[in-house]
N, C-alpha and C positions, 0 to 999 in steps of 0.2 A: 537716685542718685544723677543722673544726665540731666532729668528735667529740673533739679534745683539748681545744677550746675548752669545751665541755661538761663535760667530765671535769676542767676545772681544770689542764691538764697545759700550757698556754701560758706562758711567759715574760712578765713583764710588758709590755716592748716588743711581744712577737708579739701579746698581747690588747689592746693598744692599737689596732695597726694593723689585725686583725681588727675591731673593733669601728667602727672608721671606715669601712671598707668596709660593716660589716653597716646601718650608719644609713643609707647610700646605694646600696644594692644591693637592692630590694625580692623578687629573684628568691633572693638568698642568705637572707634571712628564711626565705621558705618553707623552702629546705632545712634550715635549723637547726631551724623548728619540726617537721619531718618526722623530722630525726634524733633529737629531742628524744624522739619518741613511740616510735621505735625502741629507745632506750636504757631508756624506762620498762617496755617489753616485754621487754627482756632481762633487766632488774632482777628483773620477775617470774617470769621462769624460771630465774633464779638462773645467768645466765651471765655477769654483771658479777664480777670479783673484789671482794673486801672495800674495797681502798683506792678503786676505782673507783665502786663503788654508795654509798659513804659521801660520798665527793665530788660525785657527780652529785645526791645526794638532800639535800643540804646545805640547800636551800632548801624553806619549808614549804609553797610551789607544787607543786613536782613530788611532794612525799611526800603532799600530799592528792590529784594527779591518779594515783598510784601505788597508795593505798586505794581511790579510784572504780574504776579499772581491776580491781582484786583483786576487789572486790565483784561487780562486773557479771559476771565471768567466773565467779565460784563460784555466782550465780545462774541463769546460763544452764546451767553443769552441772547442777545441783539439778533443774532443770525439766527437762533432757533424759533425766535418769536416771531421774524420775518419770514420764515418757512411756513411756520402754523397759520399766521396771516393770508400767506397765498394758496394755502390747500383750504379753508375755511369756507363753505359755501354762504354765498349772499341770502338773507333772508327774502323770501317772496311777497309781493304786496297782495298777491291773490291767496295768502296762506298756502300754497303749495311748499313743499320741504324742500325743493332745488329749483333753484333758476333754472329756466328751459326744459322742464320735465311737463310736457304735457301731459293732461289727464288720460285724453280721448286715443292717443297711438304711443304714448313714453318715448316719444322722439327726443333726442338731445341735440338744443339750439346748439346755435355758432357761439352763444355767449359763452356757454359753459364749456365749450372745445377751447376756447382762447384762454378761457381761466386754469381748465388742466393744461394746457400746452406751456404758459409762463410759468406755470408750478413746476414742472416738470423742469424747464430749461433752467429757473433759477436755481433749483437742488443740484442740477448736475453742473452749473457754473460754479457754485460753490463749493461743491466737491473739488473738481478739478483745480480751483484756485488753492482749497488747503492740500492737496496732495503735491501740486507742484511747488508751491511757496517756499519750503524748505530745501529744495533742490535748488532751486535758481539762486538763492541768497547763501546758501549754506547753513550748517549746523554748528553747534558749540559742543566739543568733544570735551569731557571734564575727567580728569585724573587729580588725585591726591596723593601728594610724595609726602615720607618722614623720612627725617634724615638718619644716616646711620651713624651711632655711637662709634668714637675712636677707637673702640675693641671689637667693632664689627665691621669695620670698612674692608677688611682683606677678604677677598673673595665673595663679599654680598653679590648677590643677585640682583640687576634693577628689575623697575617694574616694568612689564612687558605691556605694549598697547598695538594694537593694528593701526597702521599707517592712516589717518585720516583723509578724505579726500582734499582735492587741490582748493576749494571754495570755502573748505571748513575753518574753524578758528579752535585751534587746541588752548584748553584754559585749564592751567595748572594751579593747584591750591598746594602750597606748600608749608606745612605744620612747622612753626619755630620750636626750635628747643627752649627748653627753660633757661633764662638768662637775664642777669642783673643789670644789661646795658639797657641806659635810657635811651631808646631810639626814636627820633623825627620822621625817619622815612626809610626805607629800604634801598638796595641795588642789588641785582641778581646778575651773576655771570653763567651763561652757559658754555661748557665746554664740548666739542663733540671727540669722537675717538679718534679722529686723526691731529687733534691738537690744535686746531681752531677756536678762537675763542669772541665771545659776544656778548656786549653790555645791554642789558634789558631792566626797564623802568616797569615796576609793578602797576599792574591797574589798580590795586587796591591791597590795604594792609589793615589788622586791626589789634595790632599786637602778640597775637596768636597764631595767623595765617597770615601770608603773602599770597597774593593772587597774581598772576600772569596770563597774560592774552597774547599766543603765538598764533600767527596764521600758518595754517598747512603748509601753505605754498613756498614758506622758508624753511622747511623741514625735510627732511629725507631718510630713509631706511636706515639708521645707525644708533649707535648709543651716545646718550647725552649725560652730562654731570652738571649739576647745577649749585652754584655755591654763594649763600646770601651773605651780603655786607649791610650792618647795621650803621646807619649815618646818625652819629650823635648831634644833640643840640648845637654844639660849636662847630659843626661841619666836618669834623674827621670821621673815617670808617672804622670799623673792626669787624673782622669777618666772624660770622657765628660757628660754633663747632659743628662737624659732620658734614654730609655730600648728600645729594637727594639725585638717585639714579634712573633714567627712562632708557628703555629701547623699543624703538620703532621697529616694528616688523613689517 
């Protein structure tokens, strides 16, 4: 059912029933996100048919994820091949198995020592760069939030998250409630527990999820409420029902 939903194969009534379950079931949402990742891998491997690939990659967000995953795989493959080339011995014109190994005393020549030194140094530098890079540029900490219905607002516990590092970015995915509002864009209002408000422009949206990117340096350990407003084609706004609650600890 999840796969058919992501590939656009459900009839309208089935899709509506599935989305109702999706908004109320966090576990189902997690399964959907995992299946979405699997389909992206299948698209990269060419395992999806043309119709399925076109349907699944219809949204710009999924196309962006696919390009990122392809770039990551190419980079890893390139670095792996470089490392293997550095470690591979050069053929000896005198038919010896390894350059620099003499038959009479088995001594190792300076040339082989240079190759070994360069190989170890290259692997060390590559490993250090990979280890340092995420920390120097920060990382993306992701959290999916579902709005509570009006019946469940009172006393509803917020989603709790450990405070990200100051160089990190908090990426929130706000799952939109089922609505008949035709929206060309969205606006999100972030409200802190001391009453301060801030208007946020979404990073992206697809009619089902609104994505926010908030620098962790702009946040603190407190509780936040998010309200989503649909911007109609005529420019007027209408607030969508429910609140999104998050607590940073």
